[in-house]
C-alpha positions in Angstrom: 19.2 -36.2 -19.8 21.6 -37.1 -22.7 20.5 -36.0 -26.2 21.9 -38.3 -28.9 22.7 -36.4 -32.1 21.5 -38.8 -35.3 23.6 -36.9 -37.7 26.8 -34.9 -38.0 24.8 -32.3 -40.3 22.5 -29.7 -38.7 19.0 -30.3 -40.1 17.2 -27.6 -42.1 13.7 -27.0 -42.7 12.2 -27.5 -46.0 11.2 -24.0 -47.4 7.9 -24.5 -49.4 7.5 -21.0 -49.6 10.9 -20.5 -51.6 9.9 -23.7 -53.9 6.3 -21.7 -54.4 8.1 -18.6 -55.4 10.5 -20.4 -57.9 7.3 -21.9 -59.4 5.7 -18.8 -59.8 8.5 -17.0 -61.4 9.0 -19.7 -64.0 5.3 -19.6 -64.7 5.5 -15.9 -65.2 8.6 -16.2 -67.7 6.7 -19.0 -69.7 3.5 -16.9 -69.9 5.5 -13.9 -71.1 7.3 -16.3 -73.9 3.9 -17.4 -74.8 2.0 -14.2 -74.9 4.5 -11.9 -76.3 4.5 -13.5 -80.0 0.6 -13.6 -80.0 0.9 -10.0 -78.5 3.3 -8.8 -81.6 1.0 -10.3 -84.1 -2.4 -9.0 -82.7 -0.8 -5.4 -82.6 0.4 -5.7 -86.2 4.3 -5.4 -85.5 5.5 -8.5 -87.0 3.3 -7.7 -90.1 4.8 -4.1 -90.5 8.3 -5.6 -90.2 7.2 -8.2 -93.1 5.8 -5.6 -95.4 8.7 -3.2 -94.8 11.2 -5.5 -95.6 9.5 -6.7 -98.7 9.5 -3.0 -100.0 13.2 -2.6 -99.1 14.0 -5.6 -100.9 12.1 -4.4 -104.0 13.9 -0.9 -103.8 17.4 -2.9 -104.0 16.0 -4.6 -107.1 15.1 -1.0 -108.7 18.6 0.3 -107.6 20.4 -2.6 -109.2 18.6 -2.1 -112.7 19.2 1.6 -112.7 23.0 1.2 -111.9 23.2 -1.4 -114.6 21.4 1.0 -117.1 23.8 3.7 -115.9 26.8 1.4 -116.5 25.7 0.9 -120.3 25.7 4.5 -121.1 29.4 5.3 -121.4 29.9 2.5 -124.0 26.9 3.7 -126.0 28.1 7.2 -125.9 31.7 6.3 -127.1 30.2 4.0 -129.8 27.9 6.8 -131.2 31.0 9.2 -131.0 32.9 7.0 -133.3 30.3 7.3 -135.9 28.8 10.8 -135.0 31.4 12.9 -133.0 29.7 16.1 -134.3 26.8 15.4 -132.2 28.4 16.6 -129.2 25.3 18.4 -127.7 23.1 15.3 -127.7 25.8 13.0 -126.3 26.6 15.7 -123.5 23.0 15.8 -122.6 23.0 11.8 -122.3 26.1 11.9 -120.3 24.8 14.7 -118.0 21.6 12.8 -117.4 23.6 9.7 -116.8 25.5 11.5 -114.0 22.4 12.7 -112.5 21.1 9.0 -112.1 24.2 8.1 -110.6 24.3 11.0 -108.0 20.6 10.1 -107.1 21.6 6.5 -106.7 24.6 7.2 -104.6 23.0 10.0 -102.4 24.5 9.8 -98.5 21.9 8.1 -96.4 20.3 6.1 -99.3 18.5 7.1 -102.5 15.2 8.7 -102.8 12.5 6.7 -105.1 10.9 10.1 -106.2 14.6 11.7 -107.1 15.5 8.3 -108.7 12.4 8.2 -110.7 12.7 11.8 -112.0 16.7 11.3 -112.9 15.9 7.9 -114.7 13.2 9.8 -116.6 15.5 12.6 -117.5 18.0 10.0 -118.9 15.1 8.4 -120.8 14.5 11.8 -122.5 18.1 12.4 -123.4 18.3 8.6 -125.0 15.2 9.4 -126.8 16.8 12.5 -128.5 19.8 10.5 -129.3 17.6 7.7 -130.9 16.2 10.2 -133.1 19.8 11.6 -134.0 20.9 8.2 -134.8 18.5 7.9 -137.7 20.8 9.9 -139.6 23.7 7.3 -139.3 22.7 4.2 -141.0 26.2 2.8 -140.4 26.1 3.2 -136.8 22.6 1.7 -136.7 24.1 -1.5 -138.2 27.4 -1.4 -135.9 27.3 -4.6 -134.2 28.4 -3.1 -130.9 25.7 -0.5 -131.1 23.3 -3.2 -131.7 24.5 -5.3 -128.5 24.2 -2.1 -126.3 20.7 -1.4 -127.7 19.7 -5.0 -127.0 21.1 -4.5 -123.3 19.6 -1.2 -122.7 16.1 -2.6 -123.9 16.3 -5.5 -121.6 17.5 -3.3 -118.6 14.5 -1.0 -119.3 12.1 -3.9 -119.2 13.5 -5.0 -116.0 13.3 -1.6 -114.6 9.7 -1.5 -115.3 8.8 -4.6 -113.6 10.8 -3.8 -110.7 9.0 -0.4 -110.6 5.6 -2.1 -110.4 6.7 -4.7 -107.8 8.1 -1.9 -105.4 5.1 0.3 -105.9 3.1 -2.7 -104.9 5.0 -3.5 -102.1 5.0 0.3 -100.8 1.2 0.3 -101.2 0.6 -2.9 -99.3 2.8 -1.4 -96.4 1.3 2.2 -96.6 -2.0 0.9 -96.4 -1.4 -1.5 -93.5 0.1 1.1 -91.3 -2.9 3.3 -91.6 -5.2 0.4 -90.2 -6.1 -0.1 -86.4 -4.3 -1.3 -84.6 -1.2 -1.3 -86.8 -1.5 2.7 -87.1 -0.8 2.9 -83.3 2.1 0.4 -83.4 3.5 2.0 -86.4 3.7 5.5 -84.3 5.3 3.8 -81.4 8.0 2.1 -83.7 8.4 5.0 -85.8 7.3 3.3 -88.8 6.7 5.9 -91.7 4.9 5.7 -94.9 7.3 4.8 -97.9 7.7 6.9 -101.1 6.5 5.7 -104.3 8.9 5.4 -107.5 7.1 7.9 -109.6 7.9 10.6 -111.8 7.1 14.3 -110.4 8.5 16.4 -113.0 5.6 17.0 -115.4 8.0 18.1 -118.2 9.6 14.6 -118.0 6.4 12.6 -117.9 6.0 13.5 -121.8 9.3 12.2 -122.5 9.9 10.1 -126.0 10.2 6.4 -125.7 13.7 5.1 -126.2 13.6 3.2 -129.5 17.0 3.0 -131.5 15.4 0.4 -133.8 13.2 2.6 -136.1 
């Protein structure tokens, strides 16, 4: 018997099992793609990241305003020296307090909010004493450069106060959230730890005088 070959290519059976396997694999990938975001929201991961980022941004705003305040001090000291060079003790205290704030801002690994708050308060204390000293120098109080620096310092201090409120509010929101279930479990797994508030812990500095050169 002669067998006639209809085609030059050998026929291969269609693999339904292989097709089914591929379809199942694609279905699993699609399911993961759909369920994973829901799961991350349900466990609080996305919210933790969002709150943490808000706090980090608020912290950067504080740092920027504190740096601006520190940058104004050298000009202020030099201006006062032009009229009251004999007040070296007060001026040295201001310069040292400024150095402490700059050191806290430039701390390796990132600035610590509590250290910043204490250093900033020390500078406020020193500036308060300088303000009292300036009272004895009417010509200095009316100096154009001194008045300009005084206004810039006041504006910066107001912005620091606003930034501090915003930061502490963001930290409170974040800290409270990572203590709640199920976010508390997610926080432990991801290493999300409570953030530190920007607040003065030095009891002696809490009673520091308010800086006011306009008396």
